[in-house]
All heavy atoms as an XYZ file, in Angstrom:
770
protein
N       0.823     -1.193      0.000
C       0.000      0.000      0.000
C       0.864      1.252      0.000
O       0.524      2.236     -0.638
C      -0.922     -0.009      1.207
C      -1.739      1.233      1.298
S      -3.365      0.867      1.883
C      -3.942      2.488      2.180
N       1.981      1.178      0.679
C       2.884      2.327      0.730
C       3.391      2.698     -0.650
O       3.507      3.882     -0.992
N       3.691      1.692     -1.458
C       4.173      1.950     -2.812
C       3.089      2.614     -3.643
O       3.365      3.552     -4.399
C       4.618      0.633     -3.475
O       5.603      0.012     -2.652
C       5.187      0.871     -4.852
N       1.847      2.160     -3.489
C       0.730      2.754     -4.233
C       0.552      4.223     -3.852
O       0.308      5.075     -4.717
C      -0.554      1.976     -3.965
N       0.706      4.517     -2.576
C       0.594      5.906     -2.116
C       1.700      6.751     -2.729
O       1.455      7.857     -3.213
C       0.634      5.966     -0.570
C      -0.636      5.343      0.009
C       0.792      7.408     -0.087
C      -0.601      5.157      1.511
N       2.925      6.235     -2.722
C       4.044      6.981     -3.302
C       3.837      7.244     -4.785
O       4.103      8.342     -5.280
C       5.347      6.219     -3.093
C       5.825      6.208     -1.669
C       7.083      5.368     -1.480
O       7.409      4.537     -2.327
N       7.780      5.577     -0.380
N       3.345      6.240     -5.492
C       3.096      6.410     -6.934
C       2.043      7.477     -7.168
O       2.215      8.368     -8.012
C       2.692      5.068     -7.576
C       3.885      4.108     -7.588
C       2.142      5.285     -8.985
C       3.547      2.693     -7.998
N       0.939      7.399     -6.436
C      -0.141      8.372     -6.614
C       0.320      9.785     -6.248
O      -0.034     10.749     -6.928
C      -1.373      7.982     -5.797
C      -2.090      6.765     -6.334
C      -2.553      6.942     -7.771
O      -3.038      8.034     -8.138
O      -2.427      5.975     -8.546
N       1.121      9.901     -5.201
C       1.642     11.220     -4.805
C       2.569     11.777     -5.893
O       2.513     12.961     -6.218
C       2.384     11.123     -3.467
C       1.483     10.769     -2.300
S       0.298     12.053     -1.918
C       1.368     13.294     -1.245
N       3.408     10.925     -6.459
C       4.321     11.364     -7.517
C       3.541     11.778     -8.762
O       3.861     12.794     -9.392
C       5.314     10.254     -7.852
N       2.498     11.019     -9.108
C       1.671     11.380    -10.261
C       0.956     12.711    -10.036
O       0.879     13.550    -10.939
C       0.657     10.277    -10.561
C       1.220      8.975    -11.132
C       0.133      7.907    -11.191
C       1.817      9.218    -12.506
N       0.443     12.894     -8.845
C      -0.233     14.143     -8.516
C       0.743     15.322     -8.583
O       0.416     16.382     -9.121
C      -0.873     14.054     -7.124
C      -1.636     15.311     -6.774
O      -2.555     15.676     -7.544
O      -1.301     15.940     -5.744
N       1.933     15.133     -8.044
C       2.942     16.192     -8.069
C       3.357     16.519     -9.507
O       3.501     17.687     -9.862
C       4.167     15.768     -7.258
C       5.210     16.842     -7.125
C       6.387     16.387     -6.274
O       6.511     15.218     -5.938
N       7.256     17.325     -5.939
N       3.509     15.502    -10.333
C       3.867     15.727    -11.731
C       2.758     16.479    -12.458
O       3.034     17.381    -13.264
C       4.148     14.391    -12.426
N       1.505     16.144    -12.187
C       0.375     16.833    -12.817
C       0.330     18.294    -12.382
O       0.117     19.192    -13.215
C      -0.928     16.109    -12.447
C      -2.170     16.772    -12.984
C      -2.206     16.753    -14.499
C      -3.522     17.365    -14.992
N      -3.367     18.101    -16.214
N       0.539     18.547    -11.097
C       0.544     19.934    -10.620
C       1.680     20.726    -11.255
O       1.503     21.876    -11.646
C       0.636     19.986     -9.091
C      -0.721     19.717     -8.430
C      -0.712     19.969     -6.946
N      -0.171     18.756     -6.301
C       0.795     18.749     -5.397
N       1.335     19.872     -4.991
N       1.228     17.618     -4.882
N       2.863     20.102    -11.372
C       4.001     20.764    -12.010
C       3.675     21.107    -13.464
O       3.946     22.201    -13.941
C       5.250     19.885    -11.936
C       6.424     20.443    -12.680
C       7.130     21.524    -12.173
C       6.805     19.907    -13.897
C       8.209     22.057    -12.860
C       7.889     20.432    -14.592
C       8.592     21.508    -14.078
N       3.065     20.157    -14.182
C       2.694     20.401    -15.570
C       1.677     21.534    -15.681
O       1.784     22.388    -16.569
C       2.124     19.126    -16.199
C       1.801     19.269    -17.670
C       1.267     17.995    -18.284
O       1.673     16.896    -17.866
O       0.427     18.111    -19.198
N       0.710     21.556    -14.774
C      -0.288     22.630    -14.786
C       0.356     23.988    -14.541
O       0.016     24.980    -15.207
C      -1.375     22.363    -13.738
C      -2.264     21.173    -14.090
O      -2.250     20.758    -15.278
O      -2.952     20.658    -13.179
N       1.288     24.056    -13.592
C       1.984     25.312    -13.304
C       2.830     25.750    -14.503
O       2.855     26.932    -14.855
C       2.873     25.159    -12.072
C       2.101     25.019    -10.772
C       3.003     24.692     -9.588
O       4.250     24.736     -9.741
O       2.462     24.395     -8.515
N       3.481     24.795    -15.124
C       4.307     25.089    -16.286
C       3.441     25.596    -17.439
O       3.786     26.575    -18.117
C       5.076     23.837    -16.696
C       6.251     23.998    -17.628
C       7.281     24.958    -17.051
C       6.901     22.649    -17.889
N       2.304     24.950    -17.642
C       1.389     25.377    -18.694
C       0.918     26.804    -18.432
O       0.860     27.631    -19.349
C       0.189     24.437    -18.764
C      -0.804     24.815    -19.844
C      -1.999     23.878    -19.889
O      -2.164     23.015    -19.042
N      -2.838     24.059    -20.892
N       0.609     27.097    -17.187
C       0.164     28.442    -16.828
C       1.236     29.481    -17.143
O       0.933     30.560    -17.669
C      -0.215     28.486    -15.341
C      -0.786     29.809    -14.827
C      -2.068     30.166    -15.585
C      -1.032     29.726    -13.337
N       2.495     29.148    -16.865
C       3.595     30.074    -17.176
C       3.676     30.355    -18.679
O       3.858     31.501    -19.100
C       4.924     29.519    -16.676
C       5.139     29.526    -15.166
C       6.432     28.785    -14.825
C       5.201     30.955    -14.653
N       3.539     29.317    -19.483
C       3.579     29.505    -20.933
C       2.384     30.332    -21.411
O       2.516     31.178    -22.285
C       3.617     28.153    -21.660
C       4.989     27.561    -21.757
C       5.445     26.651    -20.819
C       5.838     27.929    -22.786
C       6.709     26.102    -20.912
C       7.111     27.385    -22.889
C       7.550     26.469    -21.945
N       1.210     30.072    -20.824
C       0.018     30.819    -21.220
C       0.137     32.291    -20.840
O      -0.212     33.166    -21.615
C      -1.237     30.215    -20.562
C      -1.524     28.779    -20.916
S      -1.819     28.586    -22.668
C      -1.793     26.823    -22.812
N       0.651     32.550    -19.631
C       0.779     33.927    -19.163
C       1.788     34.723    -19.989
O       1.644     35.928    -20.161
C       1.178     33.964    -17.685
C       0.060     33.541    -16.761
C       0.524     33.438    -15.319
O       1.710     33.390    -15.035
N      -0.444     33.390    -14.401
N       2.805     34.034    -20.491
C       3.828     34.729    -21.267
C       3.486     34.791    -22.754
O       4.270     35.288    -23.556
C       5.189     34.067    -21.062
O       5.170     32.763    -21.587
N       2.312     34.289    -23.120
C       1.881     34.345    -24.505
C       2.582     33.336    -25.406
O       2.657     33.527    -26.614
N       3.096     32.278    -24.835
C       3.820     31.256    -25.596
C       2.989     29.981    -25.733
O       3.471     28.877    -25.546
C       5.143     30.919    -24.902
C       6.073     32.083    -24.702
C       6.766     32.384    -25.995
C       7.813     33.465    -25.761
N       8.566     33.760    -26.924
N       1.733     30.154    -26.107
C       0.827     29.020    -26.251
C       1.349     28.080    -27.340
O       1.289     26.849    -27.200
C      -0.606     29.497    -26.589
C      -1.529     28.317    -26.846
C      -1.135     30.379    -25.484
N       1.890     28.652    -28.409
C       2.398     27.826    -29.503
C       3.559     26.951    -29.046
O       3.666     25.791    -29.442
C       2.812     28.694    -30.690
C       3.869     29.729    -30.333
O       3.880     30.197    -29.169
O       4.685     30.058    -31.214
N       4.411     27.488    -28.187
C       5.531     26.701    -27.664
C       4.993     25.568    -26.793
O       5.451     24.420    -26.886
C       6.517     27.588    -26.870
C       7.604     26.746    -26.228
C       7.116     28.659    -27.767
N       4.011     25.874    -25.944
C       3.421     24.847    -25.086
C       2.789     23.728    -25.930
O       2.959     22.547    -25.639
C       2.384     25.454    -24.150
C       1.707     24.415    -23.313
C       0.447     23.941    -23.438
C       2.302     23.676    -22.248
N       0.205     22.966    -22.515
C       1.324     22.788    -21.762
C       3.539     23.687    -21.648
C       1.562     21.916    -20.713
C       3.782     22.821    -20.592
C       2.800     21.944    -20.142
N       2.088     24.124    -26.982
C       1.464     23.128    -27.859
C       2.512     22.256    -28.538
O       2.316     21.047    -28.703
C       0.568     23.805    -28.890
C      -0.673     24.396    -28.267
O      -1.128     23.950    -27.214
N      -1.235     25.410    -28.899
N       3.636     22.856    -28.933
C       4.721     22.074    -29.527
C       5.319     21.103    -28.511
O       5.646     19.967    -28.852
C       5.813     23.002    -30.066
C       5.416     23.738    -31.317
C       6.534     24.661    -31.787
C       6.099     25.474    -32.986
N       7.135     26.432    -33.410
N       5.456     21.553    -27.285
C       5.985     20.688    -26.216
C       5.055     19.491    -26.018
O       5.498     18.347    -25.947
C       6.157     21.479    -24.894
C       7.301     22.480    -25.027
C       6.395     20.527    -23.720
C       7.395     23.463    -23.879
N       3.760     19.757    -25.927
C       2.787     18.675    -25.722
C       2.780     17.717    -26.921
O       2.711     16.498    -26.748
C       1.377     19.253    -25.499
C       1.226     20.006    -24.191
C       1.492     19.125    -22.995
C       0.327     18.192    -22.777
N       0.493     17.315    -21.609
N       2.889     18.274    -28.127
C       2.916     17.450    -29.329
C       4.153     16.563    -29.351
O       4.076     15.371    -29.659
C       2.881     18.354    -30.562
O       3.031     17.602    -31.732
N       5.303     17.142    -29.015
C       6.543     16.371    -28.990
C       6.484     15.283    -27.918
O       6.914     14.150    -28.133
C       7.743     17.273    -28.752
C       9.074     16.529    -28.844
C      10.257     17.457    -28.662
N      10.231     18.610    -29.517
C      10.699     18.635    -30.774
N      11.195     17.542    -31.301
N      10.653     19.729    -31.479
N       5.918     15.613    -26.764
C       5.801     14.628    -25.683
C       4.904     13.465    -26.121
O       5.212     12.305    -25.856
C       5.244     15.286    -24.424
N       3.816     13.791    -26.826
C       2.919     12.739    -27.308
C       3.632     11.859    -28.327
O       3.500     10.625    -28.293
C       1.664     13.354    -27.917
N       4.407     12.475    -29.213
C       5.150     11.701    -30.212
C       6.183     10.806    -29.540
O       6.385      9.657    -29.948
C       5.832     12.638    -31.200
N       6.823     11.317    -28.501
C       7.817     10.518    -27.773
C       7.147      9.352    -27.057
O       7.702      8.255    -26.994
C       8.592     11.402    -26.795
C       9.516     12.388    -27.488
S      10.232     13.620    -26.377
C      11.296     12.615    -25.371
N       5.941      9.571    -26.524
C       5.207      8.493    -25.870
C       4.845      7.397    -26.872
O       4.951      6.209    -26.572
C       3.934      9.030    -25.202
C       4.227      9.867    -23.971
O       5.363      9.791    -23.451
O       3.316     10.602    -23.528
N       4.431      7.819    -28.073
C       4.099      6.845    -29.118
C       5.339      6.055    -29.496
O       5.301      4.826    -29.636
C       3.499      7.561    -30.355
C       3.423      6.627    -31.541
C       2.123      8.116    -30.020
N       6.463      6.751    -29.646
C       7.714      6.080    -30.001
C       8.137      5.098    -28.911
O       8.575      3.981    -29.206
C       8.816      7.120    -30.220
C      10.109      6.548    -30.733
C      11.140      7.622    -31.013
O      10.766      8.730    -31.403
O      12.340      7.321    -30.826
N       7.984      5.497    -27.663
C       8.325      4.602    -26.552
C       7.434      3.366    -26.561
O       7.896      2.254    -26.299
C       8.177      5.336    -25.220
O       9.129      6.359    -25.105
N       6.167      3.560    -26.871
C       5.245      2.424    -26.932
C       5.646      1.477    -28.064
O       5.617      0.256    -27.898
C       3.809      2.913    -27.130
N       6.040      2.045    -29.213
C       6.492      1.203    -30.329
C       7.758      0.436    -29.952
O       7.892     -0.746    -30.266
C       6.747      2.046    -31.581
C       5.506      2.504    -32.276
N       4.519      1.646    -32.698
C       5.084      3.741    -32.631
C       3.551      2.331    -33.280
N       3.863      3.605    -33.243
N       8.687      1.122    -29.290
C       9.923      0.458    -28.869
C       9.636     -0.683    -27.897
O      10.226     -1.762    -27.998
C      10.891      1.464    -28.235
C      11.469      2.445    -29.243
O      11.372      2.176    -30.466
O      12.008      3.486    -28.811
N       8.725     -0.442    -26.959
C       8.366     -1.483    -25.991
C       7.724     -2.674    -26.701
O       8.022     -3.829    -26.386
C       7.416     -0.916    -24.939
N       6.856     -2.391    -27.685
C       6.219     -3.460    -28.438
C       7.255     -4.260    -29.221
O       7.227     -5.493    -29.226
C       5.169     -2.893    -29.393
C       4.455     -3.942    -30.240
C       3.520     -3.327    -31.271
N       4.092     -2.268    -32.061
C       4.907     -2.437    -33.122
N       5.236     -3.652    -33.484
N       5.368     -1.406    -33.797
N       8.209     -3.558    -29.838
C       9.256     -4.238    -30.599
C      10.110     -5.121    -29.691
O      10.472     -6.238    -30.054
C      10.147     -3.221    -31.313
C       9.477     -2.570    -32.497
C      10.396     -1.539    -33.135
C       9.712     -0.788    -34.257
N      10.568      0.261    -34.822
N      10.437     -4.617    -28.511
C      11.224     -5.415    -27.562
C      10.448     -6.653    -27.124
O      11.019     -7.746    -27.014
C      11.596     -4.565    -26.345
C      12.659     -3.531    -26.622
C      12.977     -2.671    -25.407
O      12.647     -3.092    -24.274
O      13.546     -1.589    -25.595
N       9.162     -6.489    -26.883
C       8.329     -7.621    -26.470
C       8.251     -8.659    -27.587
O       8.361     -9.867    -27.329
C       6.932     -7.119    -26.108
C       6.025     -8.171    -25.544
C       4.690     -7.581    -25.142
C       3.764     -8.644    -24.595
N       2.458     -8.104    -24.215
N       8.087     -8.188    -28.827
C       8.040     -9.110    -29.963
C       9.372     -9.824    -30.146
O       9.402    -11.019    -30.446
C       7.670     -8.349    -31.238
C       6.222     -7.904    -31.287
C       5.919     -6.999    -32.468
O       6.866     -6.611    -33.204
O       4.738     -6.669    -32.665
N      10.480     -9.093    -29.973
C      11.802     -9.703    -30.114
C      12.016    -10.768    -29.039
O      12.563    -11.846    -29.314
C      12.891     -8.641    -30.037
N      11.568    -10.483    -27.823
C      11.705    -11.460    -26.744
C      10.864    -12.705    -27.032
O      11.317    -13.830    -26.806
C      11.290    -10.827    -25.410
N       9.661    -12.499    -27.544
C       8.801    -13.646    -27.877
C       9.418    -14.463    -29.014
O       9.394    -15.697    -28.979
C       7.404    -13.158    -28.267
N       9.978    -13.769    -30.008
C      10.611    -14.463    -31.132
C      11.825    -15.261    -30.647
O      12.025    -16.406    -31.043
C      11.016    -13.436    -32.196
C      11.426    -14.015    -33.507
C      11.575    -12.966    -34.609
N      12.242    -11.740    -34.235
C      11.628    -10.562    -34.030
N      10.329    -10.463    -34.178
N      12.321     -9.496    -33.687
N      12.607    -14.658    -29.756
C      13.785    -15.342    -29.210
C      13.367    -16.576    -28.421
O      13.980    -17.642    -28.546
C      14.584    -14.381    -28.333
C      15.783    -14.999    -27.713
N      16.907    -15.319    -28.433
C      16.041    -15.380    -26.436
C      17.805    -15.866    -27.622
N      17.294    -15.912    -26.411
N      12.317    -16.446    -27.622
C      11.830    -17.587    -26.840
C      11.360    -18.705    -27.766
O      11.664    -19.876    -27.530
C      10.693    -17.159    -25.918
C      10.200    -18.291    -25.031
C       9.016    -17.862    -24.204
C       8.519    -18.928    -23.284
N       8.417    -20.253    -23.806
N      10.648    -18.339    -28.832
C      10.169    -19.341    -29.779
C      11.343    -20.060    -30.440
O      11.335    -21.288    -30.575
C       9.293    -18.678    -30.839
C       8.718    -19.637    -31.848
C       7.857    -18.919    -32.868
C       7.364    -19.887    -33.921
N       6.604    -19.216    -34.974
N      12.363    -19.295    -30.833
C      13.545    -19.899    -31.453
C      14.250    -20.842    -30.487
O      14.683    -21.931    -30.877
C      14.504    -18.812    -31.925
C      13.993    -18.022    -33.121
C      14.842    -16.804    -33.433
O      15.798    -16.510    -32.676
O      14.541    -16.125    -34.431
N      14.372    -20.435    -29.234
C      15.020    -21.288    -28.237
C      14.204    -22.557    -28.002
O      14.768    -23.644    -27.860
C      15.217    -20.524    -26.921
C      16.244    -19.415    -27.016
S      17.861    -19.973    -27.587
C      18.341    -21.021    -26.243
N      12.881    -22.433    -27.955
C      12.030    -23.609    -27.796
C      12.205    -24.574    -28.962
O      12.247    -25.796    -28.778
C      10.561    -23.200    -27.672
C      10.242    -22.525    -26.346
O      11.087    -22.607    -25.418
O       9.164    -21.905    -26.232
N      12.324    -24.022    -30.181
C      12.533    -24.868    -31.358
C      13.876    -25.588    -31.291
O      13.972    -26.772    -31.628
C      12.443    -24.023    -32.633
C      11.038    -23.553    -32.951
C      10.988    -22.582    -34.118
O      12.052    -22.200    -34.642
O       9.870    -22.200    -34.502
N      14.916    -24.879    -30.854
C      16.241    -25.495    -30.729
C      16.200    -26.617    -29.697
O      16.733    -27.709    -29.930
C      17.306    -24.443    -30.362
C      18.604    -25.092    -29.947
C      17.532    -23.490    -31.534
N      15.562    -26.369    -28.572
C      15.452    -27.397    -27.533
C      14.699    -28.607    -28.062
O      15.098    -29.756    -27.829
C      14.765    -26.815    -26.274
C      15.698    -25.811    -25.598
C      14.352    -27.923    -25.315
C      15.048    -25.010    -24.497
N      13.622    -28.349    -28.815
C      12.849    -29.462    -29.379
C      13.696    -30.280    -30.351
O      13.682    -31.510    -30.319
C      11.618    -28.909    -30.097
C      10.692    -29.969    -30.620
C       9.448    -29.377    -31.254
O       9.078    -28.237    -30.926
O       8.851    -30.082    -32.088
N      14.481    -29.609    -31.193
C      15.344    -30.308    -32.150
C      16.387    -31.147    -31.417
O      16.649    -32.305    -31.778
C      16.018    -29.305    -33.112
C      14.966    -28.735    -34.072
C      17.157    -29.952    -33.894
C      15.449    -27.561    -34.887
N      16.974    -30.589    -30.371
C      17.989    -31.317    -29.603
C      17.364    -32.549    -28.956
O      17.943    -33.641    -28.993
C      18.645    -30.396    -28.548
C      19.465    -31.197    -27.553
C      19.510    -29.342    -29.229
N      16.176    -32.394    -28.373
C      15.517    -33.532    -27.729
C      15.158    -34.617    -28.740
O      15.361    -35.810    -28.479
C      14.270    -33.069    -26.977
C      14.528    -32.242    -25.721
C      13.214    -31.744    -25.134
C      15.305    -33.025    -24.696
N      14.639    -34.222    -29.885
C      14.302    -35.208    -30.921
C      15.561    -35.933    -31.373
O      15.567    -37.155    -31.543
C      13.581    -34.525    -32.110
C      13.511    -35.437    -33.317
C      12.192    -34.074    -31.690
N      16.640    -35.190    -31.555
C      17.909    -35.799    -31.967
C      18.401    -36.792    -30.925
O      18.846    -37.902    -31.265
C      18.972    -34.709    -32.202
O      18.476    -33.786    -33.175
C      20.277    -35.297    -32.684
N      18.319    -36.422    -29.656
C      18.751    -37.331    -28.592
C      17.899    -38.601    -28.564
O      18.424    -39.702    -28.382
C      18.699    -36.624    -27.241
C      19.764    -35.550    -27.015
C      19.514    -34.814    -25.700
C      21.154    -36.154    -27.030
N      16.596    -38.456    -28.751
C      15.716    -39.622    -28.765
C      16.065    -40.520    -29.944
O      16.131    -41.752    -29.804
C      14.232    -39.189    -28.798
C      13.315    -40.355    -29.107
C      13.843    -38.541    -27.476
N      16.297    -39.922    -31.117
C      16.659    -40.721    -32.285
C      17.972    -41.469    -32.060
O      18.088    -42.653    -32.399
C      16.758    -39.839    -33.530
C      15.424    -39.367    -34.105
C      15.666    -38.400    -35.253
C      14.591    -40.540    -34.577
N      18.961    -40.788    -31.491
C      20.227    -41.463    -31.197
C      20.034    -42.589    -30.186
O      20.647    -43.655    -30.302
C      21.292    -40.480    -30.696
C      21.995    -39.748    -31.796
C      22.049    -38.367    -31.795
C      22.627    -40.427    -32.824
C      22.710    -37.674    -32.813
C      23.288    -39.761    -33.834
C      23.328    -38.373    -33.834
N      19.176    -42.369    -29.212
C      18.910    -43.419    -28.229
C      18.247    -44.624    -28.903
O      18.620    -45.775    -28.642
C      18.023    -42.877    -27.111
N      17.281    -44.352    -29.775
C      16.613    -45.450    -30.486
C      17.604    -46.197    -31.364
O      17.642    -47.436    -31.372
C      15.426    -44.912    -31.308
C      14.320    -44.447    -30.370
C      14.900    -45.970    -32.278
C      13.195    -43.694    -31.055
N      18.419    -45.446    -32.108
C      19.430    -46.087    -32.951
C      20.429    -46.878    -32.113
O      20.874    -47.961    -32.515
C      20.159    -45.037    -33.799
C      19.344    -44.419    -34.935
C      20.148    -43.299    -35.597
C      18.946    -45.471    -35.956
N      20.769    -46.372    -30.955
C      21.677    -47.087    -30.063
C      21.087    -48.396    -29.589
O      21.769    -49.429    -29.560
N      19.825    -48.364    -29.213
C      19.153    -49.585    -28.754
C      19.053    -50.585    -29.896
O      19.340    -51.780    -29.727
C      17.753    -49.252    -28.175
C      16.942    -50.513    -27.946
C      17.898    -48.460    -26.891
N      18.654    -50.126    -31.079
C      18.572    -51.015    -32.243
C      19.944    -51.598    -32.553
O      20.085    -52.806    -32.796
C      17.994    -50.269    -33.468
C      16.525    -49.951    -33.241
C      18.171    -51.084    -34.750
C      15.914    -49.035    -34.283
N      20.967    -50.784    -32.538
C      22.333    -51.257    -32.795
C      22.793    -52.264    -31.758
O      23.432    -53.270    -32.081
N      22.453    -52.025    -30.505
C      22.840    -52.926    -29.424
C      22.227    -54.306    -29.636
O      22.910    -55.336    -29.549
C      22.423    -52.333    -28.084
C      22.700    -53.231    -26.907
C      23.989    -53.343    -26.398
C      21.679    -53.982    -26.320
C      24.254    -54.176    -25.317
C      21.924    -54.806    -25.248
C      23.218    -54.913    -24.750
O      23.477    -55.728    -23.688
N      20.912    -54.323    -29.905
C      20.254    -55.609    -30.109
C      20.722    -56.283    -31.395
O      20.872    -57.506    -31.443
C      18.728    -55.445    -30.101
C      18.173    -55.232    -28.726
C      17.538    -54.045    -28.381
C      18.293    -56.222    -27.758
C      17.033    -53.854    -27.115
C      17.794    -56.035    -26.482
C      17.155    -54.839    -26.156
N      20.940    -55.488    -32.448
C      21.436    -56.059    -33.703
C      22.827    -56.682    -33.481
O      23.096    -57.791    -33.946
C      21.511    -54.982    -34.795
O      20.213    -54.422    -34.970
C      21.989    -55.550    -36.119
N      23.686    -55.975    -32.784
C      25.017    -56.511    -32.494
C      24.917    -57.773    -31.659
O      25.644    -58.749    -31.873
C      25.857    -55.457    -31.767
C      27.229    -55.895    -31.455
C      28.201    -55.995    -32.459
C      27.590    -56.268    -30.157
C      29.474    -56.404    -32.169
C      28.855    -56.675    -29.856
C      29.813    -56.751    -30.854
N      23.990    -57.786    -30.690
C      23.799    -58.982    -29.865
C      23.332    -60.177    -30.664
O      23.818    -61.307    -30.473
N      22.402    -59.951    -31.593
C      21.903    -61.044    -32.430
C      23.014    -61.557    -33.336
O      23.203    -62.778    -33.497
C      20.675    -60.579    -33.255
C      19.495    -60.338    -32.326
C      20.320    -61.583    -34.339
C      18.300    -59.655    -32.990
N      23.756    -60.626    -33.957
C      24.857    -61.036    -34.833
C      25.955    -61.762    -34.065
O      26.573    -62.710    -34.590
C      25.428    -59.818    -35.569
C      24.519    -59.163    -36.611
C      25.180    -57.909    -37.165
C      24.195    -60.141    -37.730
N      26.193    -61.368    -32.828
C      27.224    -61.996    -32.032
C      26.814    -63.424    -31.668
O      27.659    -64.332    -31.585
C      27.495    -61.188    -30.764
N      25.535    -63.681    -31.450
C      25.059    -65.027    -31.118
C      25.152    -65.955    -32.323
O      25.404    -67.133    -32.199
C      23.619    -64.971    -30.633
C      23.462    -64.396    -29.228
C      22.015    -64.315    -28.821
O      21.113    -64.589    -29.600
N      21.808    -63.960    -27.557
N      24.958    -65.421    -33.513
C      24.998    -66.237    -34.724
C      26.435    -66.534    -35.149
O      26.677    -67.495    -35.856
C      24.305    -65.515    -35.880
C      22.809    -65.441    -35.704
C      22.189    -64.854    -36.923
N      20.744    -64.778    -36.751
C      19.936    -64.328    -37.659
N      20.398    -63.895    -38.797
N      18.663    -64.310    -37.422
N      27.348    -65.648    -34.777
C      28.713    -65.779    -35.269
C      29.534    -66.661    -34.466
O      30.022    -67.674    -34.570
């Protein structure tokens, strides 16, 4: 609960700071600058979201590739085990006949 309180307090403080900053820009007649700041911040948020999505997709792709490699290794080991067992019995049969 303490962490939730800290987060909410930080969000509230950030919102108040933004409101005060906006007021300063409005009072000084720099509405266009404020609008550019907000536009740039929105574009940066979109870019961050795209980057996060790309990282998540890359991690999922990496996990899938690793799962495929593990599956190939396991199948190979099973095949070698089967071939080993077949070879063992074949050698045993040939040894009894010889």
